N, C-alpha and C positions, 0 to 999 in steps of 0.2 A: 358764419351763422350756425354751423354744425360743429359741436365740440368733438375732440378726440377722446374716445372712451377706452378705458383699460380696466382689467379685473385684477385686483390685488388680493392674493390668497391670504388666508388667515388659518393658522394651524395651532394645535395644542397637543399636549401629551395625553393620549387616551388610556394610558396604562399607569394608574397611580401606584401599582405595586413595583414599578420599575422607574424610579425617579433618578437615583444616582447611577450614572453610566460611565464606563471607561472605554475609550477607543484605542485598541491596539494599533501599532504601526501596520499599515497596509502592506500586503505582499504584491510583488510584481510578477505576474504570470503571463505577461504579454511578450511580444517579440521585440519590444522597444527597450533596450537596456538603459537608455538615458532618462527614463521616467523617474521623476522625483517623488518617491512614495511618501516622504515626510510631508511634502506639500499636499498630497492627497489626504493624509491623516489629519493635518491641521485644517484643511478645508472642510472635511467631514465633521471635525470637532466644532468648528465655528458655526456651521450650518445647523448642527444639532443643538448647540447651546443657545442659539437665537430663538428656539421654539420654547414658549412658556411651558413650564412643568418639568423640565430636564435640568439636572445638575451634572455637568460633564467634568470628569477629572482632567486636569491639564495633561497635554500630551507628554511633556517632559517627565512628570511624576509617574504617569502610566508606563512609560518606557523603562524608567529606572526599576520599578517594581517587577516588570516583566523580565528584565535581565536578572534580577535577584532570584526570582522564581526559577528561571532556566538554569542558573548556576547550581541550585540546590536539588531540584527535582527533574531537571531536563526540560527541553523546550516543549511547551504544551502542543499537542497534536490532536487529541480527542476531545469530545464534549465534556467528559468527566474532568479532564485537565483544565479546560477553560472555566468550568464551574468552580473548581478548587482555587484557581487563580482569582476569580471574582470574589470569593469569600476572603481571600488573603488581602485583597485591595479594599475590602469593606464597601463594595458597590453591589447594586442589585442586578445589574446586567453588564455584560462585556461584549463589545462589538469586534468581530473578527471579519476583516474585509480583504479583498484582493482585486486588483485590476487585471482583467483577462485579455484586454485588447486596448491598444492606444495608438493613435496617429495624430500628430500635431498639425499636419498639412491639410489644406482645404480639400474636401470637407473634413473637418476634424472628427475624430471618432474615439469613443471611450466606452468600454464595457466594464461593468462592476458587478461583483457578487459579494453580498454582505450577509453575515449570520450574527444574530443576537443570541447569546447564551445567558440564561437566567441563573443567578447564584442559587436560587431555591430549586432543588431537584424535583419538586412537586409541580412546577409550572410546565404546561404542555404547549405544543405548537398552537399559535394563534392564526387561524386561516384568514385569507382575504375575504372581506364581507362581514367579519364578526363585529357586532356592535352597531351596525348600520340600521336605519329605521325601516326594516322589512315589515310588511304588513300594515303600514301606516300611510297617511296621505303624502308624507315626504319621500316615500319610496320612489316616486316618479322622478325625483331630483337626483337619484343615484346615477352617476355617469355610466354609460354603456360599457366602457372598458372594464370598470370594476365589476359589473354584473357578469360579464363574460369570464373574468378571472375567478369569481366565486363559483360560477357554474362548473368551470373546469376542475377546481379543487374538490367540489362535491363529487363529480364523476370519478375522479381519481381515488378519493377515499372510499367510495362505494365499490369500485372495482377491486380494491384490495381485499374486500370480504369475499369476492368471487374467484380469487386466484386458486388454482388447484393446490390441494394440501400435499405436503411432502412427508414421506415416510408413514408412520403410524399416528400422525397427529389427528386427534378426533375432531369431528365436526361438531360445532356448538350451535345451539339455537338460542336466540335472544329471549330471556325470560319476560321482558316487557312486551314482547310480541306474541306470547303464547295465548293471550286473550283472543287472538284471531281464530283459534281453534275452538270448536264447540266444546263446552264442558261435558256434554253427554258422550262425546267421542274422544277419549284420551289419545294423546299423541303416541303413535307407534311407528314402527319402521316403514310401514307402507306410505305414511305421509311424508317421509323424508327420502323416498326413493326417487331416482331420476325420472323426469317426465317422459311419457310415452306418446305415441301418435294419437291414441285415444284421448289423452289429456289435452293435447294440442287442439284437437277438434272441439273439445268442450270449451276451452278458453276462447277459441275463435268465435264461438256462438254467443259469448257474453257481450253485453252492451258496455263498451268501455268509455263511452262519452266522447265529447269532442276532443280533437287532438290539442296538444299543448301549444300555446302561443310562444313563439321565440322572437318577440320583437326587441328583446334586450333590456327593456325598462319595466317589465311587469314581473315582479317576483311571485305573484300569485300563481303563475303558470310555469315558473322556472324554478330550478333547484340551485341552491347555493348553501354550502355548509362546511364545517370543519369537524373532524372526527373526535378530537380529544378535549373539546371545550365544555363538555357536560351535556345534559339532557334538555337544555332549553331554559328559558327564563321562567316559564310557568309550568308547574307540575300538574298532575291530573286534578281537576276540580279547583284549581287556583282561581280566585276571583279575577275577572277581566282577562282571562287567558284567551288568546286568539284561537279560532278554530283552524283546522287543517286547511280549509278553503281560503282563509284569510292569509295564512302564512305561505301556502304553496305546497303542492304535492309533487310537482315535477312530472316526469314522463311516466311514472308508474303510479296509477291511482289505486285507491283502496277499494277495489272491486272484487278482490279474491279473498273472502273472509277466512278461508281455511288454508291459507298459504303463509306459514310463519316466516319471518325474516331472520337473517343471520344475526349472530351476537354482535353487539356494538354497531348496528347498522346506522350509518350517518343519515341524519334527516335535516331538512331545512330549518327546523326549529332550534337546532344546535347553535345557530348563529345569534340567537337571542340570549343575552346573559341570564344566568340563574338568579333567583331571588336570594336574599341573605339566608344562610342556614344556621340554625341554633347550635349545630354540632360541627366542629371543624372536620373536614374530610380527611381520610387516611391518605398518606403519601404514596403515590404510584411513581416510582423513580423513572425519570426521563433525562436522558443525556443529549437529546436532539436540540437543535436551536429552536427557540420559541418564535423567532421571526427570521424569515429568509426573503431576500429580494434580489433578483437578478435582472439587469437591464443593459441594453446597449443604446447609446445616444450618438446621433449623427448630426452634423451641422447642416445637412441638406434635407432634413426631415421637417415637414411643416408642423407637426405636433410639437417638436422640440423648439423650433424657432418661434412659434407663437407664444409658448410659455416664456421663452427667453425675452421676447419683446415686451411682454407684460412685466416681467421681472425688472428689466432695465428701466423702462419708462416710469414705473411706480417707485423706483428706488432713488430717483433724483441724482443719477450719476452725471457729474459735471464734465466728464471727459468727452471729447468729440468722438464721432464714429458710431454712436448708438449701439444697438444690439449686434450689428455686424462686426463692430470692433471686438466683441467678446469672442467671436469665432477666430479672430486673428491672434489673440493673446492666449497662450496655453494656460497660464495661471488662472485667468478669469474663466476660461472654458471649464477647467477642472473644478473650480469653485461652484459654478452653476450646476455641473453634473452631480456633484455631491448634494447640492440643495434640492434638485428635482428628484433625486433618488430617495432621499428621506421623505420628501413631500408625498410621493406616490405610495410609499410604504405606509405612511400614517393615514392618508386619505382613504385607502382601501380598508381601514380598520377603525373608522370612526373618529379620526383625528382632525377632520376638516371642519372649520366654522364657515359661516356665511361670508362670501367674498364681498370685498368693498368695491363699489363702483366709483372709479375715478374719472371725472370729467375735466378736460382741459381745453381752453380756447386759445387760439393763437394770440401772440402779443399785439398784432395789428388791430385786434378787436378793441383794445383799450386806447 
């Protein structure tokens, strides 16, 4: 009387500027010398090619051009080398991955680290949470794990601006935050001095409002951002621009009007894409990967097995054994690890569509 329900995920390419992709042969950095890295590369290629919006160069062609480049310029090791190789291959992004841990015996285990390098040196890292519906009604549908990952990336990028300066490097003040200082009181050295005990007592006397909610699904009270993706979708005075309360202020609320923020201070609004610009921006050279995803998968993890069960049951695999059989066959286990690795990376950056609900009744019903 009650059908078996499954969720079939639906993904797409959220990065139109990175459609043509090449996957380099994976590196084996695990302690298992018998790991077939060509199988890992082919599995990653097949999983990526199955997602609408990607055109992936065949592994054989990629390997041949990689060997040709290595013979001429040496084996690529830096971000600039991989970007040069991507331009030679005429692709928009190149995937460099490695397997850092692998065990084929139950419970099987596989750890992967994958970096995507864009051929365009003007593309900067895309943080987790970028392009998601923050500040809208659909914000509540964002999975908790993605919210936590975005919050962590925000805290990490903000703490980079608070690291001690080395040598004679000057401290910079963000020009977009100078409006916090009164126009009648020009910025001087006293406003940039370290806080004293008297300042702390004055700050304690301020009414900072209610503490932030950390329930995991409310971005209104949580922070999540990436540093290098621009200033947000809506500029000052842009029609329909969400207010700070709608997008989220995080742990530090705007209650100190005379406290300027550091230069390039990451804000939650940075996760909202910018509107079209009439002038193409100047290139700020970047050799870091635009996408980075590191995960370890275990056959005894409930999160992993639940996704595997949905993947197998909605895929109409005619072989016996069900999803448990995937844990016993190393090739199937590797293929699913590549699939879920790509899925997680795209889901956290706006590449997930509405899931299909699959209802199946037993044959005895008919």
